[in-house]
N, C-alpha and C positions, 0 to 999 in steps of 0.2 A: 658746356665745358669751357673754361677760360683758356684762351690761346696765349694771350700776352697781357701782362698787367704792369702798370707803372704807377708808383706812388710818389707824390711830391707836393711841394708848396709852391704856389704860383702867385705872383702879384697880379691883381686884377683891378680895373677901374670901376668904381661904384659911384653912381650919381643919384642923389636923393634931394628933392626940393631945390634943384639948381646948384647944389654944392657937390663937388667932385673930390673924391678921395681915392687913394690907392690902398686896397686891403689885401691881406694875404689869404689865399684860399687853399685849404688842405684838400687835395684831390686824388682820387684813384681813377685811372683810365684803364678800362678793360676792353679788349677786343674779344668778343664772344661769337661763337659759331663762325659762319663764313662772312656774313654781311651785317654784323650787329656790333655796335660800339656803345659802351656804357661809361658815363662819367658820374661819379658819386663824390660830392664835395660839401664842405661847410666853411663858414667864416664867422667871425665875431667882430662886432664893432659897437661903439657907443652912440646913442642917440645924440648926445651933446656934440659929437664930432661933426654932425651935420646940422647943427643949430636947431635940433628938434626938441621941443619941450617934453618932459616926462609928464604923462597924463595921470590924473587921479579922478576917482569917482566917489560919490557919497561923502562929500566934505573931507576928502583925504583918507577915508577908510581903506580904499583900494588904490594902490599906486603901481605904476609900471617901473620896472628896473631900467637903469641907464644902459646896461649891456644887452645886446640883441644877438641871437644866434640864427643864422640863415643856413638852411640845408637844401641842397639841390641834388636831384637825381635825373639825369638826362639819358635818353636812348636815341641813337642815330642809326639810320639805315640809308643805303644809297637811294638817291632820288629816282622816281620812276621815269623812264624815258617815254616820250610821247611819239606816236607814229606821225610822220610827215605825210600830208596829203599830196597825191600826185596831181599835177596840172594837166 
């Protein structure tokens, strides 16, 4: 069951091949159960924005598009605490 949910667009830094750009990430942040956080997001960018060539195969029969969509789904839980040894 979702306890809290926040939807928004956040600027994020993306670095590919040594080139850094700020991209907008559409994200949904959900706090689920007691100790469970979920982030679901996506962004779009162009390969040419990072000076990456568009690839082709079989003498140009198959080509990649310039626009790329990246989707992410992250889950987070609290870090496990380690027991300290007594001296």
